[in-house]
N, C-alpha and C positions, 0 to 999 in steps of 0.2 A: 517450613523454610520461608524466610522473609526475602522478598525480591525487591530491589530498589527500582522504582518506576522511572521511566525516561520521559523527558519532555519532547515536544515536536522538534525543537531545535537540536537536541541531542540525537534524535533519530535521523534527522536530516544530515547532520554532520557524519554520522556513521554510514549513511547510504549515499552520500555525495549529492543530496537533493536539498532544495530550499525548504525551510519550515512551511512556507505557503503551500508547496506541493504536498507535504505530509498532512497538513490540515485538510486539504482538498480530498486526498485519497481517503482519509479517515471518514470524512463526511459522506463519501461515496461507498464506504464499507469495503474499500480495496485493500486496506491494511488493518490489522487487528488493533483496536484501541478501546479505551474505556474512559469514562468521565469520572473525575474525582473532584467533588466540590465545584462542578461546572468547568473544570479545566481538563483538557485531553491529556491522557497519560498512556504509556505503552509499556507492556511487560517484555523484558528482554527475551524470555523463554518463548513467548508467543511470536515475537519477531523472528527469532531463529528458526522456529518451525515454519513460519510463513515464507521465509527466504529459501528454505529447503524444499518447499512444496512445489510440485510441477505447476507450470504456468497454465492458466485456463486456456482452452482452445480459442484461437483467434477467430474473428468473424470470417466467414467464407468470403473469398474474393468474388466480386460481382462478375457475372458472365457477360462479356461484351460480345455481341454477335459480330461475325465477320461481315464486311460490306458485301452486298450482293453485286455480282458482276454480270 
């Protein structure tokens, strides 16, 4: 099955984000992407799976000690 690859602009439009954010996330490996001839492209099926995946656990909140009275 052939899947039409998406550009960062198309992904950004679908997600309501700027292409710049999509490029940044791809560089940080936060969103599944591949390079085709030096250009970033995205598989719709991988994006769908990524969107349906549970979010990674957040960093724990820092423990701030209570002031000593």
